[in-house]
ZATOR-989179 format. One record per atom (N, C-alpha, C): x, y, z negated. Coordinates in steps of 0.1 Angstrom, whole numbers, plus 2048, in hexadecimal, padded with zeros to 3 digits. Layout:
<kolmars>
XYZ/...
</kolmars>
This chain:
<kolmars>
77582AAE3/780839AE3/78883BAD4/79283FAD7/799841AC8/79984FAC1/79E84DAB4/798858AAA/79F866AB0/7AD861AB5/7B686FAB9/7AF874AC3/7A5871ACB/79D875AD7/794881ACF/78E882AC1/784889ABD/786898ABF/79489BAC4/7968A8AC4/7928AFAD1/7918A7ADE/7918AAAEA/7868A7AF2/77B8A7AE9/76D8A4AEC/769896AEE/76D88EAE9/768880AEA/769877ADD/76086DADA/76086AACD/763871AC3/75987AAC2/75488AAB9/755883AAB/750877AA9/74E873A9B/754868A9A/760864A9F/769859A9E/77285DA91/77386BA8E/77E869A82/774870A77/777870A6C/77287BA61/77E87EA56/77C88AA50/78888DA49/77F893A3D/789894A30/78389AA25/78A8A7A24/7838B2A2B/7898BFA2E/78C8C6A21/7878C9A17/7888D0A0A/7998CCA06/79F8C1A06/7AC8C0A00/7B98C8A09/7B28CDA18/7BC8D3A1E/7BF8E4A1C/7CC8E9A21/7CD8F2A20/7C78FCA2A/7BE907A23/7B790DA2B/7BF919A33/7BA91CA3F/7C5923A46/7B9930A4E/7B993DA48/7B4945A4D/7BA94CA5A/7B2950A68/7B9955A71/7B2960A71/7C096AA71/7BB97AA72/7BD97FA82/7B3985A85/7B3988A95/7AE993A95/7AF99CAA2/7AA9AAAA3/7B59AFAAE/7AD9B9AB7/7B49C2AC0/7BD9CAABB/7C49CFAC1/7D19DAABE/7CD9E3AB9/7CE9EAAAF/7CA9F5AA9/7BC9F5A9F/7BA9E6A9E/7AC9E4A94/7AF9E3A89/7BC9E6A83/7BE9E4A73/7C59D6A6F/7C69CFA75/7CA9C4A70/7D69C6A65/7E49CCA6A/7EB9CCA5F/7E89D8A55/7DF9E1A55/7DD9E6A49/7D29DDA40/7CC9D3A47/7C59CEA3E/7CF9C1A39/7D89BEA3C/7E49B2A38/7E89BDA29/7ED9C9A2D/7F69D1A25/7EB9D0A16/7E19CFA1A/7D59D2A0C/7D89BFA06/7D09B9A0E/7D19AAA07/7DB9A5A00/7E89A6A06/7F299FA01/7F69A69F0/7EF9B59F1/7F19B99E2/7E79B29D8/7DE9AB9DC/7D59A59D2/7D999A9CC/7D39989C2/7D698F9B9/7CF9809BE/7C89809C7/7C09759CE/7C996E9D8/7D29769DA/7DB9719E7/7E896C9E2/7EB96C9D5/7F69679CF/7FC9589D5/7F394F9D4/7FA9459DB/7F79429EB/7F994D9F2/7F594EA03/801951A09/802947A15/81094BA1B/809953A28/80E95EA2B/80A966A36/811963A43/81095FA4E/819959A5B/812966A63/820970A65/81F97EA6F/82397AA79/81D979A88/82297BA96/82E987A93/83C985A95/84598FA94/84199BA9F/83D99AAA8/8369A3AB7/82C9ABAB2/8259ABAA4/81D9B4AA0/8209C0AA2/8149C9A9D/8139D5A9E/8209DDA95/81C9DDA89/8299DCA7E/82A9D4A75/8349D3A6C/8399CCA65/8319CDA56/82D9C4A4C/8259C8A40/8309D1A39/82A9DFA37/8319E6A2C/8439E9A31/8409E8A40/8519E6A47/85B9DAA3D/8559D1A34/85D9C8A2F/8669BFA3A/8599BBA43/8649B5A51/86D9BDA5C/8789B6A5D/87E9BDA68/87C9B8A75/8799C5A7E/8729C6A89/8799BAA94/8869B8A97/88A9B5A9D/8969ABA9B/8919A2A90/899994A8C/89B988A95/8A5980A98/8A6977A9C/8A1968A96/8A096BA88/898960A80/88D963A7D/88595AA75/87C95BA6D/88095EA62/87496BA5B/877970A4F/86D96EA45/87196BA38/867966A30/868976A25/85E97CA21/861986A16/857980A0D/85B9809FE/85397F9F5/84A98B9F1/83C98E9EF/83899A9EE/83799B9DD/8339A99DB/8319AB9CB/8279A39C7/81E9A09CD/8129989C8/8189879C7/81F9829CB/8259769CC/82396F9D8/81B9749E1/81796F9EB/82796D9F7/8239649FF/833966A07/82B967A17/835971A1E/832978A2D/83C970A33/83796BA41/845962A48/83E969A56/84A96FA5C/849973A69/84D969A76/847966A7F/84C959A87/850960A93/85995DA99/85E95CAAB/85B950AB2/859944AA6/85793BAB1/84D937AB1/84E926AB4/83E91FAB4/83691DAA6/82A922AA7/822921A9F/81E913A98/81F90BAA0/81E8FFA9C/82A8F6A92/8388F9A9A/8418F6A93/8428FFA82/84090BA83/83D910A75/83190BA6C/828906A72/81E900A69/8218F2A63/82D8EBA6B/8308DFA64/83A8E0A5A/8418EDA5D/84D8EFA55/84C8F6A48/83F8FDA48/83B902A3A/83C8FCA2D/8328F3A32/8338EAA28/83D8E6A1B/8478E4A26/8588DDA1B/8608E9A1A/85E8F4A22/865902A24/86490AA18/856909A15/851911A09/84D9079FE/8579019F6/8538F99EC/85E8FB9E4/85C8F69D7/8638F89CE/8608EB9C2/86D8E39C0/8688D69B7/85E8D09C0/8618CC9CA/8558C49CF/8478CB9D1/8438D79CB/8398DE9CD/8378E89D4/82D8E69DB/8288F09E8/8258FE9DF/82C90C9E2/82991E9E1/81D91F9E6/81791A9ED/80D9209F1/8009189F4/7F491C9F1/7EA9169F0/7DD91D9FD/7E2923A07/7D9928A12/7E292FA1A/7DD930A26/7E7936A32/7DD941A38/7E494DA3C/7DE957A43/7E5959A4F/7E1958A5A/7EB959A69/7E3965A72/7EE970A71/7E897BA7A/7EC979A88/7E597BA91/7E6978AA0/7EB984AA6/7EF984AB1/7F2992AB5/7E5997ABA/7E39A3ABF/7D79A8AC2/7D39A7AD0/7DB9A4AD7/7DA9A5AE6/7D6998AED/7D398EAE4/7CC97FAE6/7C197AAE0/7BD970AE7/7B0968AE0/7B9961AD9/7B1961ACA/7B4957ABE/7B3946AC3/7AD946AD1/7AA935AD2/7B292EAD5/7BF932ADA/7CD927ADC/7D1923ACD/7D192EAC2/7D3929AB8/7CC923AAF/7BE923AB1/7B3917AAD/7B490DAB6/7BB90AABF/7BD8FCAC6/7C98F7ABF/7D48FFABB/7E28F9AB5/7DC8F5AA6/7D28FCAA1/7CF8F8A94/7C78E9A91/7C38E7AA0/7B68DBA9F/7BB8CFAA9/7C88D0AAF/7CD8C7AB8/7D68BDAB6/7E18C5AAC/7EB8BEAA5/7E68B6A99/7EB8A8A98/7E789FA8F/7EC8A3A82/7FA8A4A81/8018AAA76/7F98B5A6E/7F68BEA76/7F08CEA72/7E08CAA6F/7DD8C4A71/7CD8BBA71/7CD8B7A62/7DA8B0A60/7DA8A8A53/7DE8ADA47/7E38BCA48/7E58C4A41/7DD8D3A3E/7D98D7A4B/7D08E2A4A/7C38E1A4F/7B98ECA4B/7AE8EDA50/7A98FBA51/7A28FFA5B/79D90CA60/794911A56/79991AA4E/793922A47/78492CA4C/78D933A54/78093CA5D/78C943A65/78494BA6C/78B958A75/784965A73/78E96CA6F/78B97DA68/78E984A76/78598BA7A/787994A84/7869A1A81/7939ABA84/78E9B9A81/7899C1A8D/7809C9A8B/77C9D4A95/77F9E1A8F/7819EBA9A/7849F4A97/7739FBA9A/770A00A8F/75FA07A8E/75EA13A98/76CA1CA9A/769A26AA0/76DA25AB0/775A1BAB1/775A16AC1/772A0AAC6/76EA06ABD/76A9F5ABE/7639F3ACA/7569FDAD0/74C9F9ADC/7549FBAE6/761A08AE7/768A05AF4/7709FAAF5/7759F6AEA/77F9EBAEB/7789DCAF2/76C9DCAEB/7669D1AEF/7609D2AFE/75F9DDB05/75B9E2B12/7679DFB1A/7759DFB18/7819DFB1D/7869D4B1E/7869CCB14/7929C0B10/7869B6B0D/7889ABB17/78199CB11/786998B07/79599AB06/79A993AFA/794997AEC/78D9A4AEB/7879A8AE1/77B9A1ADF/77899FAE8/76A998AEA/767989AE6/774982AE9/777974AE6/77A975AD5/78397FACE/78697FAC3/77B984ABB/77198AABF/76598DAB7/75A97FAB7/759978AC5/75196FAC4/752960ABC/75F960AB8/764954AB2/767956AA2/764961A9D/766967A91/75B962A88/75F95DA7B/75795BA71/752964A69/75F973A67/75F97EA62/76098BA69/755991A6E/75899EA76/75D9A8A67/7699AFA6B/76E9B8A5E/76C9CAA6A/7639D0A65/7629DEA6E/76B9E8A64/7779E9A68/77F9F6A65/77F9FFA69/784A08A60/782A18A62/773A1BA63/76AA14A5A/75DA19A5C/757A25A56/760A2DA4F/760A36A48/762A43A54/76AA40A5D/76BA4CA6A/75FA4BA74/758A3FA76/750A3FA7E/743A45A7C/73CA48A86/72DA50A85/724A48A86/71CA49A7B/711A3EA79/708A38A84/70BA3FA92/701A37A9D/70AA32AA3/715A35AA3/721A29AAB/722A1CAA3/726A20A93/727A12A8D/71BA0BA90/70FA11A90/700A07A8D/700A01A9E/703A08AA4/705A03AB4/70E9F6AB4/71D9F8AAD/7269EBAAE/7209E2AA6/7169E4A9A/7159DBA91/70A9D0A96/7039D7AA1/6F79D2AA7/6FF9C7AB5/7079CDABD/70B9C9AC6/7149BCABF/71E9BBAB5/7259AFAAD/71A9A6AAB/7119AAAA6/70699FA9D/6FE99BAAC/6FC99DAB8/6F9999AC3/70398BAC9/70F993AC9/71998AACC/71D97FAC4/71E981AB6/720976AAF/717977AA0/709971AA0/703974A98/704970A8A/70D964A87/71095FA7C/719962A75/72596BA7B/72F971A76/72C97AA6C/72F97AA62/72D985A53/732993A5C/72E9A1A5A/7349AFA5C/7369B4A4F/7439B7A51/74B9BDA42/7509CCA46/7499D4A3F/7509E5A42/75D9E3A39/7639EBA3F/7739F0A36/77A9FCA3C/780A01A2D/785A0FA31/793A0DA28/79BA10A35/7ABA13A2D/7AFA02A2E/7A89F8A35/7AD9E9A31/7A89E4A25/79E9ECA1D/79A9E8A12/78F9DBA11/7939D1A0B/7859C8A0B/7899BBA03/7809BA9FC/77F9AF9F0/7849A09F7/79099B9F3/79598F9FB/78C9849FC/7819849EF/7799789EF/76E97A9FC/76B986A03/762988A0E/766983A1A/778981A1B/77C97AA26/78196DA26/782967A19/78B95AA1A/77C950A17/780944A19/77793AA16/76893DA23/76C940A2C/761943A39/75E933A3F/763929A3B/76091BA3F/756915A3B/75590AA3F/74D901A38/74D8FFA27/75C8FEA23/75C8F8A16/75F908A0E/75C90BA00/7619149F9/77090F9F0/77A9159F5/78690D9EA/78490A9DD/77F9159D5/77E9139C8/7739049C4/7689069CA/75E8FF9C6/7608F09CF/7678EF9DB/7678E39E2/75B8DF9E6/74E8E49E7/7438E29E9/73F8E89F6/7378E0A01/7318E8A0C/7298F2A0C/72B8FCA12/71F905A14/71B909A21/713900A27/70E8FEA35/706907A37/6FD90CA32/6F5917A31/6F9924A38/705929A2F/70B933A32/714932A3D/71B924A3D/722922A49/71E924A57/71591EA5A/709920A64/6FE92DA62/6FD930A5B/6F293EA5C/6ED93FA68/6E4933A67/6D9933A72/6CD93DA70/6CC943A65/6C394DA67/6C5957A6D/6D595CA72/6DB965A76/6D7966A89/6D4959A8D/6CF958A99/6BF95AA9C/6B895DA93/6A995DA95/6AA971A9B/6A1971AA8/6A197DAAE/698984AA2/699995AA5/69399BA9D/68299AAA4/67899FA9D/66A99EAA0/6699A4AAD/66C9AFAAD/6699BAABD/6739B4AC6/67C9ACAC5/6859AAACF/68199BAD6/67D99CAE2/676994AE9/68098CAF4/689992AFA/693990B03/697982B06/68D97AB0F/69596BB13/690962B05/68A966AFE/68995FAEE/68194FAF1/67C94CAFC/676941AF8/67C934AF4/67492EAF0/679920AEA/679915AF2/68490BAF3/6848FEAFB/6808F4AF2/6768E9AF6/6768DBAF0/6798D0AF6/6808C7AEB/6858BCAEE/6778B1AEB/66F8AFAF1/6648A6AEB/667896AEB/673891AEF/67A886AED/66F87AAF8/670881B04/661877B0B/657871B04/65487EAFD/64487FAF8/642878AED/64E875AE2/64F86EAD8/656879ACF/64E87CAC3/651884AB9/651893AC0/65489EAB8/64F8AAAB9/6618B2AB5/66B8AEAB8/6778B5AB5/6798C3AC0/67D8CEAB9/67D8D9ABF/68C8DCAC3/6918E3ACD/69C8E9ACF/69B8F7ACF/69F8FEAC4/69C90DABF/6AB916AC6/6AA91FAC8/6B2929ACD/6AF935AD0/6BD93EACE/6B594DAD1/6C494DAD4/6C195DADF/6CC963AE3/6C7972AE6/6D397BAEA/6D3987AE8/6D098DAF6/6CC99AAF3/6C89A1B00/6D19A3B0B/6D39A4B17/6DF9A5B1F/6E09B4B24/6EC9B9B26/6EF9C3B31/6FB9C0B38/6FA9BFB42/7049B8B4C/7159C3B4B/7169CFB47/71D9D5B47/7279D4B3F/7279CBB34/72F9C9B25/7369B8B25/7429B9B25/74A9AAB22/7409A4B1A/73A9A5B0E/73599CB05/726999B0C/72299FB17/71799AB1B/71A98AB20/725988B22/727977B27/72896FB1B/725974B11/72796CB02/71896BB01/71595DAFC/70595BAFA/70B952AE9/704954AE3/6FE94FAD4/6EF94BAD2/6F193CACE/6E793AACB/6E8929AC0/6DA928ABB/6DC91EAB1/6D0913AB2/6D2905AB5/6CB8FCABA/6C98F6AAF/6BA8F0AAA/6B78EAAA2/6AF8DAAA7/6AF8CFA9D/6AC8C3AA3/6A58BDA99/69B8B8A97/6928B4A8C/6978A6A88/69989DA91/69A88EA8D/6A788AA8B/6AA87FA88/6B887AA89/6BD877A99/6C8876A98/6CE876AA7/6D9868AA9/6D6862AB1/6DD856AB2/6ED85AAB6/6F5858AAE/70585AAAE/70B85AABF/70B84FAC4/70E84FAD1/70A856ADE/6FB85BADC/6F5860AE4/6FA870AE0/6FA874AD4/6FF883AD3/70E884AD4/71687AAD1/72387BAD8/72587BAE8/721874AF1/720875AFC/71B882B00/710889AFB/70B893AFE/71589FAFD/71889FAF2/7248A8AEE/7318A9AF4/73589AAF5/74289AB02/74089EB0D/73789AB17/7308A0B22/7318AFB23/72B8B3B18/72A8C5B1A/7358CAB19/7408C9B0E/74C8CDB0B/7568C7B17/7518BCB1D/7588B8B2D/75B8C0B36/74B8C5B3A/74B8CDB45/74B8DDB40/7458E0B32/7458EFB31/74F8F3B28/75A8EBB23/7608EFB18/7688FBB17/76E8FFB21/77390CB21/769917B20/75E918B1F/755921B21/74E920B11/750914B0B/749916AFB/752919AF3/750925AED/75D92EAE5/75B924AD7/74E922AD4/75091DAC5/743912AC5/74690AABD/738900AB7/73B8FAAAF/7308FDAA5/7308F8A96/7218F5A90/7228E9A89/7138E4A88/7148D9A7D/7088D6A78/7068CDA6E/6FC8C1A77/6FE8B7A77/6FA8A9A7F/6F289FA77/6E789EA7A/6DE890A72/6DF887A7B/6E987CA7A/6EB873A84/6E3864A7D/6DD85DA87/6D4853A82/6DD847A7C/6D7845A71/6DE838A6A/6E6840A5D/6EA84CA5F/6F0851A52/6E9859A4A/6EA855A3C/6E585DA30/6EB869A31/6F986DA33/6FF878A34/6FF883A40/701890A3E/704899A49/712899A50/712896A59/72089CA63/7208A8A63/72C8AEA64/7318BDA69/7378BBA74/7388C3A80/73C8C4A8A/7438D5A8D/7508D6A8F/7538E5A93/75F8E3A9D/75A8EAAAA/7628E8AB8/7658F7ABD/7728F5AC5/774905AC9/7778FFAD9/770904AE3/7718FFAEE/7748EFAEF/7798E7AF2/7748D6AF9/7828D0AEA/7828DBADE/78A8D6AD6/7818D4AC7/7838C8ABF/7798C8AB5/7838C4AAA/7808CAA9D/7858C7A93/77F8B6A8F/78A8B2A86/7828A4A82/7778A5A7A/76D8A2A7D/7638A2A7A/76189BA69/7568A3A62/7548A3A53/74889CA4E/747892A4A/73A88EA41/73A893A34/72E89DA31/72D8A2A23/728897A1B/72B898A11/723890A04/71588DA03/70E899A04/70089AA08/6FE8A4A10/6F08A7A11/6E88ADA18/6E78BDA12/6ED8C6A13/6EC8D4A08/6DF8D7A08/6D48D4A0C/6C58D7A0B/6BD8CFA10/6B08CFA0D/6A48C9A14/6A48C7A21/6AB8D0A27/6A88D2A37/6B38C8A3D/6AC8BFA42/6B78B3A4B/6B98B5A59/6B18C1A5F/6B78C6A6C/6C18C4A70/6C48BEA7E/6D28C1A86/6D18D1A87/6DC8D6A87/6DD8E6A88/6EC8E9A8D/6EB8ECA9C/6F98EFAA3/6F88FEAA9/702907AA3/702914AA9/70D90EAB3/70D91AAC1/71391AACA/71A929ACE/72392CAD0/72993AAD6/72F938AE5/72893DAF0/72D937AFA/731944B04/739942B0D/73C94EB19/734947B28/72D94CB2C/72694DB3D/72193EB39/71A939B2D/71192EB2E/70592FB2A/6FB92FB30/6EC931B2B/6E9929B1F/6DF929B18/6D6924B0D/6D2918B14/6CB919B20/6C6912B29/6CC905B2A/6D7909B32/6DF901B37/6E18F6B29/6E88FAB1F/6E78EEB16/6DD8E5B12/6D18ECB12/6C58EAB09/6BF8E0B12/6C38E1B20/6BF8D6B2C/6C58CCB27/6D18CBB24/6D98C0B25/6D98B7B19/6D28C0B0F/6CF8BAB00/6C28B1B02/6BA8BAB07/6AF8B2B08/6AE8A8B11/6B08A5B1D/6B9899B25/6BD88CB1A/6C588FB14/6CB883B09/6C0880AFF/6BA88CAFA/6B1887AF0/6A587EAF8/6A0883B01/69587DB09/69D86CB0B/6AC86BB0D/6AE85EB0F/6AE857B02/6B385DAF6/6B1856AEB/6A2854AE7/69785AAED/68B854AEA/68984AAF2/68B848AFF/68883BB0A/69082FB00/69F831AFD/6A3828AF7/69D823AE9/69782AAE3/694829AD6/68581FAD9/67E826AE3/67281CAE9/67580EAED/68080BAF4/684802AF9/6887F8AEC/6917FEAE2/6917F2AD5/6847EDAD0/67F7F7AD1/6707F5ACB/6697ECAD2/6697EEADE/6607E2AE6/6687D1AE5/6787D3AE3/67B7CAADF/6797C2AD5/6797CAACB/6777C0ABC/6687BCABB/65E7C4AC5/64F7BEAC6/6537B3ACE/6577B2AD6/6567A6ADF/66179BADB/6647A0ACA/66E791AC8/67D792AC7/68179DAD4/68F79EAD6/69179BAE3/684796AE8/68778EAF7/68A79AB01/694797B0C/6977A3B15/68B7A7B1F/6877B3B20/67D7B7B27/67B7AEB36/6727A7B36/66A7A1B43/66D792B40/67678EB33/677780B30/66E778B2E/66C769B32/662761B31/65E75EB21/
</kolmars>
């Protein structure tokens, strides 16, 4: 399979890319009235964003500080007082991302080092994530830094109950910004936080009032920190957030992949309590870990088969993989059946060499993924046993004289 197919659920490990050199894109999403514009109005005035290009859908709720004309025929670019650029678009995001690399340049030097894209409040961000991951030119220039989702702390529970789009926005987030937190009563806020933690355990929750939040809390949400260009896998995966509280035993049994009785690798997972009356009860979040190195072709086949059959319901996958025969870890990051180019880290970030994969799914039970993974790992054990036997037999085929 060719490297071009690595974003379609095939040949996942066919391409690697040096991610830190790419322009980071932060995707800002959130349902109508959740405070995206208030947040942007605050952020664009901060010196940390002076080299940022903000791309805004012109059909958003309101323009930033009313500087953008509401019904223009052309794209508009406004340089804010902080020095950052705000671009409102009517056309294709893909074309805009291609054009801005030369459109906003002087003397051959690009005028921005970071991009923030605000999405419409009525839609899932997944199509935009697909755009960022499937176009070869965009993938060669940009990387997804993270998804920031604004949640109205006062009306958030009601919004999640009534709009599946809001659930998807929250489920794929790397940062959950709870706006209007000063207006919500303590019980409502606590309930919303607990609900979001079950839906998306690894997303950091940040409380905000009047859209004010330190920019550094929202940026560098991806694998790499822009300033340091070093991997921060533990923060990115946030595996510990998937652990169930000691008092919560709802469906928290552990599956085990014993690899045809060879070795004692464990597939560990956690998922949340179910309440069939809510949209987000269709969302499952769990983290797998596997102790021993995995044969690349078997892992590739398993993941390709999984996303081929279940891709539409896999909202997000991210993980660090210990591939057999490789000294360095490989990082994967996918949305539905589309994967970013894989990244090979320069070294393991710690002594922990386990494969760890975080899944956020819709209507896919943990057990379904676990069974498929266990079957492939058993196949790996059988294959290894056959290799060992052939080596002991001097390389003769089984049954040969």
